Biopython code that builds the backbone (N, CA, C, O; Angstrom):
import numpy as np
from Bio.PDB.StructureBuilder import StructureBuilder

atoms = [
    (1, "MET", "N", (-66.720, 11.780, -6.333)),
    (1, "MET", "CA", (-67.572, 12.333, -5.290)),
    (1, "MET", "C", (-66.728, 12.920, -4.157)),
    (1, "MET", "O", (-67.020, 14.007, -3.660)),
    (2, "LYS", "N", (-65.692, 12.204, -3.757)),
    (2, "LYS", "CA", (-64.841, 12.686, -2.667)),
    (2, "LYS", "C", (-64.179, 14.008, -3.048)),
    (2, "LYS", "O", (-64.068, 14.912, -2.219)),
    (3, "LYS", "N", (-63.742, 14.119, -4.299)),
    (3, "LYS", "CA", (-63.105, 15.349, -4.759)),
    (3, "LYS", "C", (-64.093, 16.519, -4.697)),
    (3, "LYS", "O", (-63.720, 17.631, -4.326)),
    (4, "PHE", "N", (-65.339, 16.265, -5.057)),
    (4, "PHE", "CA", (-66.380, 17.289, -5.000)),
    (4, "PHE", "C", (-66.576, 17.762, -3.559)),
    (4, "PHE", "O", (-66.641, 18.962, -3.294)),
    (5, "ILE", "N", (-66.666, 16.817, -2.645)),
    (5, "ILE", "CA", (-66.856, 17.148, -1.223)),
    (5, "ILE", "C", (-65.666, 17.951, -0.706)),
    (5, "ILE", "O", (-65.844, 18.926, 0.024)),
    (6, "ASP", "N", (-64.459, 17.548, -1.082)),
    (6, "ASP", "CA", (-63.263, 18.286, -0.663)),
    (6, "ASP", "C", (-63.287, 19.721, -1.186)),
    (6, "ASP", "O", (-62.905, 20.654, -0.479)),
    (7, "ASN", "N", (-63.737, 19.888, -2.429)),
    (7, "ASN", "CA", (-63.819, 21.233, -3.012)),
    (7, "ASN", "C", (-64.837, 22.092, -2.269)),
    (7, "ASN", "O", (-64.591, 23.271, -2.015)),
    (8, "VAL", "N", (-65.974, 21.504, -1.922)),
    (8, "VAL", "CA", (-67.010, 22.239, -1.189)),
    (8, "VAL", "C", (-66.480, 22.652, 0.182)),
    (8, "VAL", "O", (-66.676, 23.791, 0.605)),
    (9, "ILE", "N", (-65.815, 21.740, 0.869)),
    (9, "ILE", "CA", (-65.252, 22.041, 2.193)),
    (9, "ILE", "C", (-64.225, 23.168, 2.078)),
    (9, "ILE", "O", (-64.225, 24.087, 2.897)),
    (10, "ARG", "N", (-63.360, 23.108, 1.083)),
    (10, "ARG", "CA", (-62.340, 24.138, 0.884)),
    (10, "ARG", "C", (-63.000, 25.495, 0.617)),
    (10, "ARG", "O", (-62.573, 26.519, 1.149)),
    (11, "GLU", "N", (-64.044, 25.486, -0.213)),
    (11, "GLU", "CA", (-64.759, 26.725, -0.532)),
    (11, "GLU", "C", (-65.405, 27.320, 0.716)),
    (11, "GLU", "O", (-65.344, 28.532, 0.926)),
    (12, "LYS", "N", (-66.019, 26.484, 1.541)),
    (12, "LYS", "CA", (-66.665, 26.972, 2.762)),
    (12, "LYS", "C", (-65.634, 27.520, 3.741)),
    (12, "LYS", "O", (-65.892, 28.512, 4.422)),
    (13, "LYS", "N", (-64.472, 26.885, 3.815)),
    (13, "LYS", "CA", (-63.409, 27.388, 4.689)),
    (13, "LYS", "C", (-62.980, 28.782, 4.245)),
    (13, "LYS", "O", (-62.791, 29.673, 5.074)),
    (14, "ASP", "N", (-62.825, 28.968, 2.929)),
    (14, "ASP", "CA", (-62.431, 30.276, 2.404)),
    (14, "ASP", "C", (-63.488, 31.326, 2.712)),
    (14, "ASP", "O", (-63.154, 32.451, 3.083)),
    (15, "GLN", "N", (-64.765, 30.969, 2.561)),
    (15, "GLN", "CA", (-65.853, 31.899, 2.861)),
    (15, "GLN", "C", (-65.835, 32.275, 4.340)),
    (15, "GLN", "O", (-66.017, 33.442, 4.690)),
    (16, "PHE", "N", (-65.618, 31.294, 5.200)),
    (16, "PHE", "CA", (-65.577, 31.534, 6.641)),
    (16, "PHE", "C", (-64.423, 32.471, 6.997)),
    (16, "PHE", "O", (-64.585, 33.388, 7.802)),
    (17, "LYS", "N", (-63.264, 32.234, 6.394)),
    (17, "LYS", "CA", (-62.106, 33.096, 6.656)),
    (17, "LYS", "C", (-62.396, 34.529, 6.227)),
    (17, "LYS", "O", (-62.015, 35.476, 6.915)),
    (18, "ALA", "N", (-63.069, 34.687, 5.095)),
    (18, "ALA", "CA", (-63.406, 36.032, 4.614)),
    (18, "ALA", "C", (-64.356, 36.726, 5.579)),
    (18, "ALA", "O", (-64.193, 37.909, 5.877)),
    (19, "ILE", "N", (-65.348, 35.990, 6.065)),
    (19, "ILE", "CA", (-66.311, 36.559, 7.013)),
    (19, "ILE", "C", (-65.610, 36.954, 8.302)),
    (19, "ILE", "O", (-65.850, 38.041, 8.829)),
    (20, "MET", "N", (-64.754, 36.095, 8.811)),
    (20, "MET", "CA", (-64.043, 36.399, 10.051)),
    (20, "MET", "C", (-63.131, 37.607, 9.864)),
    (20, "MET", "O", (-62.989, 38.423, 10.774)),
    (21, "GLY", "N", (-62.520, 37.724, 8.705)),
    (21, "GLY", "CA", (-61.673, 38.881, 8.420)),
    (21, "GLY", "C", (-62.471, 40.170, 8.442)),
    (21, "GLY", "O", (-62.005, 41.187, 8.957)),
    (22, "LYS", "N", (-63.679, 40.130, 7.882)),
    (22, "LYS", "CA", (-64.542, 41.312, 7.881)),
    (22, "LYS", "C", (-64.938, 41.681, 9.302)),
    (22, "LYS", "O", (-64.941, 42.857, 9.666)),
    (23, "GLU", "N", (-65.273, 40.678, 10.104)),
    (23, "GLU", "CA", (-65.649, 40.952, 11.499)),
    (23, "GLU", "C", (-64.500, 41.613, 12.243)),
    (23, "GLU", "O", (-64.705, 42.556, 13.007)),
    (24, "GLN", "N", (-63.298, 41.118, 12.019)),
    (24, "GLN", "CA", (-62.130, 41.677, 12.703)),
    (24, "GLN", "C", (-61.907, 43.123, 12.286)),
    (24, "GLN", "O", (-61.588, 43.972, 13.120)),
    (25, "ARG", "N", (-62.074, 43.407, 10.989)),
    (25, "ARG", "CA", (-61.900, 44.784, 10.517)),
    (25, "ARG", "C", (-62.941, 45.704, 11.140)),
    (25, "ARG", "O", (-62.630, 46.831, 11.527)),
    (26, "VAL", "N", (-64.174, 45.225, 11.235)),
    (26, "VAL", "CA", (-65.236, 46.038, 11.830)),
    (26, "VAL", "C", (-64.924, 46.316, 13.296)),
    (26, "VAL", "O", (-65.083, 47.443, 13.765)),
    (27, "GLU", "N", (-64.478, 45.288, 14.019)),
    (27, "GLU", "CA", (-64.127, 45.483, 15.430)),
    (27, "GLU", "C", (-62.992, 46.495, 15.573)),
    (27, "GLU", "O", (-63.010, 47.331, 16.477)),
    (28, "ASN", "N", (-62.012, 46.417, 14.687)),
    (28, "ASN", "CA", (-60.901, 47.373, 14.731)),
    (28, "ASN", "C", (-61.383, 48.788, 14.436)),
    (28, "ASN", "O", (-60.934, 49.744, 15.068)),
    (29, "MET", "N", (-62.296, 48.922, 13.476)),
    (29, "MET", "CA", (-62.844, 50.237, 13.147)),
    (29, "MET", "C", (-63.603, 50.812, 14.333)),
    (29, "MET", "O", (-63.494, 52.004, 14.623)),
    (30, "ILE", "N", (-64.370, 49.973, 15.021)),
    (30, "ILE", "CA", (-65.122, 50.438, 16.191)),
    (30, "ILE", "C", (-64.162, 50.960, 17.254)),
    (30, "ILE", "O", (-64.396, 52.019, 17.836)),
    (31, "GLU", "N", (-63.095, 50.231, 17.506)),
    (31, "GLU", "CA", (-62.104, 50.674, 18.498)),
    (31, "GLU", "C", (-61.476, 52.000, 18.081)),
    (31, "GLU", "O", (-61.289, 52.893, 18.908)),
    (32, "ASP", "N", (-61.150, 52.126, 16.789)),
    (32, "ASP", "CA", (-60.564, 53.379, 16.299)),
    (32, "ASP", "C", (-61.526, 54.541, 16.491)),
    (32, "ASP", "O", (-61.118, 55.631, 16.891)),
    (33, "LEU", "N", (-62.810, 54.309, 16.205)),
    (33, "LEU", "CA", (-63.805, 55.374, 16.363)),
    (33, "LEU", "C", (-63.948, 55.786, 17.826)),
    (33, "LEU", "O", (-64.108, 56.968, 18.132)),
    (34, "LYS", "N", (-63.891, 54.811, 18.723)),
    (34, "LYS", "CA", (-63.975, 55.131, 20.152)),
    (34, "LYS", "C", (-62.805, 56.013, 20.571)),
    (34, "LYS", "O", (-62.959, 56.919, 21.390)),
    (35, "ASN", "N", (-61.647, 55.740, 20.008)),
    (35, "ASN", "CA", (-60.444, 56.494, 20.370)),
    (35, "ASN", "C", (-60.458, 57.921, 19.840)),
    (35, "ASN", "O", (-59.717, 58.767, 20.339)),
    (36, "LEU", "N", (-61.290, 58.206, 18.834)),
    (36, "LEU", "CA", (-61.353, 59.553, 18.267)),
    (36, "LEU", "C", (-62.124, 60.528, 19.148)),
    (36, "LEU", "O", (-61.986, 61.742, 19.002)),
    (37, "ASN", "N", (-62.934, 59.999, 20.059)),
    (37, "ASN", "CA", (-63.749, 60.834, 20.952)),
    (37, "ASN", "C", (-64.592, 61.848, 20.177)),
    (37, "ASN", "O", (-64.561, 63.046, 20.459)),
    (38, "LEU", "N", (-65.339, 61.351, 19.202)),
    (38, "LEU", "CA", (-66.200, 62.211, 18.392)),
    (38, "LEU", "C", (-67.440, 62.626, 19.171)),
    (38, "LEU", "O", (-67.866, 61.942, 20.102)),
    (39, "SER", "N", (-68.009, 63.758, 18.775)),
    (39, "SER", "CA", (-69.282, 64.166, 19.368)),
    (39, "SER", "C", (-70.359, 63.196, 18.885)),
    (39, "SER", "O", (-70.180, 62.510, 17.879)),
    (40, "ASN", "N", (-71.464, 63.148, 19.601)),
    (40, "ASN", "CA", (-72.551, 62.241, 19.214)),
    (40, "ASN", "C", (-73.049, 62.534, 17.809)),
    (40, "ASN", "O", (-73.382, 61.615, 17.061)),
    (41, "GLU", "N", (-73.101, 63.811, 17.448)),
    (41, "GLU", "CA", (-73.571, 64.207, 16.121)),
    (41, "GLU", "C", (-72.657, 63.646, 15.030)),
    (41, "GLU", "O", (-73.134, 63.094, 14.039)),
    (42, "LYS", "N", (-71.361, 63.788, 15.213)),
    (42, "LYS", "CA", (-70.396, 63.271, 14.237)),
    (42, "LYS", "C", (-70.430, 61.748, 14.204)),
    (42, "LYS", "O", (-70.322, 61.144, 13.137)),
    (43, "LEU", "N", (-70.578, 61.136, 15.357)),
    (43, "LEU", "CA", (-70.628, 59.684, 15.435)),
    (43, "LEU", "C", (-71.845, 59.143, 14.694)),
    (43, "LEU", "O", (-71.749, 58.132, 13.999)),
    (44, "GLU", "N", (-72.984, 59.808, 14.837)),
    (44, "GLU", "CA", (-74.189, 59.396, 14.117)),
    (44, "GLU", "C", (-73.982, 59.498, 12.615)),
    (44, "GLU", "O", (-74.454, 58.649, 11.859)),
    (45, "GLU", "N", (-73.280, 60.535, 12.182)),
    (45, "GLU", "CA", (-72.993, 60.722, 10.760)),
    (45, "GLU", "C", (-72.115, 59.580, 10.238)),
    (45, "GLU", "O", (-72.359, 59.051, 9.153)),
    (46, "VAL", "N", (-71.105, 59.208, 11.006)),
    (46, "VAL", "CA", (-70.217, 58.108, 10.628)),
    (46, "VAL", "C", (-71.004, 56.803, 10.545)),
    (46, "VAL", "O", (-70.796, 56.016, 9.621)),
    (47, "ILE", "N", (-71.900, 56.563, 11.495)),
    (47, "ILE", "CA", (-72.702, 55.337, 11.509)),
    (47, "ILE", "C", (-73.599, 55.274, 10.281)),
    (47, "ILE", "O", (-73.748, 54.211, 9.680)),
    (48, "LYS", "N", (-74.200, 56.404, 9.900)),
    (48, "LYS", "CA", (-75.053, 56.433, 8.703)),
    (48, "LYS", "C", (-74.267, 56.021, 7.468)),
    (48, "LYS", "O", (-74.745, 55.226, 6.659)),
    (49, "VAL", "N", (-73.069, 56.557, 7.325)),
    (49, "VAL", "CA", (-72.234, 56.226, 6.169)),
    (49, "VAL", "C", (-71.827, 54.756, 6.216)),
    (49, "VAL", "O", (-71.854, 54.072, 5.193)),
    (50, "ALA", "N", (-71.452, 54.272, 7.387)),
    (50, "ALA", "CA", (-71.013, 52.881, 7.525)),
    (50, "ALA", "C", (-72.135, 51.908, 7.181)),
    (50, "ALA", "O", (-71.887, 50.870, 6.568)),
    (51, "ARG", "N", (-73.358, 52.231, 7.565)),
    (51, "ARG", "CA", (-74.488, 51.335, 7.288)),
    (51, "ARG", "C", (-74.722, 51.163, 5.797)),
    (51, "ARG", "O", (-75.185, 50.110, 5.358)),
    (52, "LYS", "N", (-74.406, 52.187, 5.017)),
    (52, "LYS", "CA", (-74.573, 52.095, 3.561)),
    (52, "LYS", "C", (-73.676, 51.012, 2.971)),
    (52, "LYS", "O", (-74.037, 50.362, 1.990)),
    (53, "TYR", "N", (-72.511, 50.825, 3.573)),
    (53, "TYR", "CA", (-71.501, 49.942, 2.990)),
    (53, "TYR", "C", (-71.387, 48.587, 3.669)),
    (53, "TYR", "O", (-70.645, 47.721, 3.207)),
    (54, "VAL", "N", (-72.107, 48.400, 4.748)),
    (54, "VAL", "CA", (-72.007, 47.115, 5.465)),
    (54, "VAL", "C", (-73.190, 46.252, 5.124)),
    (54, "VAL", "O", (-73.300, 45.131, 5.620)),
]
sb = StructureBuilder()
sb.init_structure("model")
sb.init_model(0)
sb.init_chain("A")
sb.init_seg("    ")
for serial, (resi, resn, name, xyz) in enumerate(atoms, 1):
    if name == "N":
        sb.init_residue(resn, " ", resi, " ")
    sb.init_atom(name, np.array(xyz, "f"), 0.0, 1.0, " ", f" {name:<3s}", serial, name[0])
structure = sb.get_structure()
């Protein structure tokens, strides 16, 4: 039973790390997009594409 619990905890830690990694990448992408100084029209186009994949 203890081994099962340890495996579940390890699995949840890995899932959490993956989620946090995705959040960090998204935050970095947002900063990069801000630095590009795109027009609102282009920015809306980028957001539409991003929503498909997120």
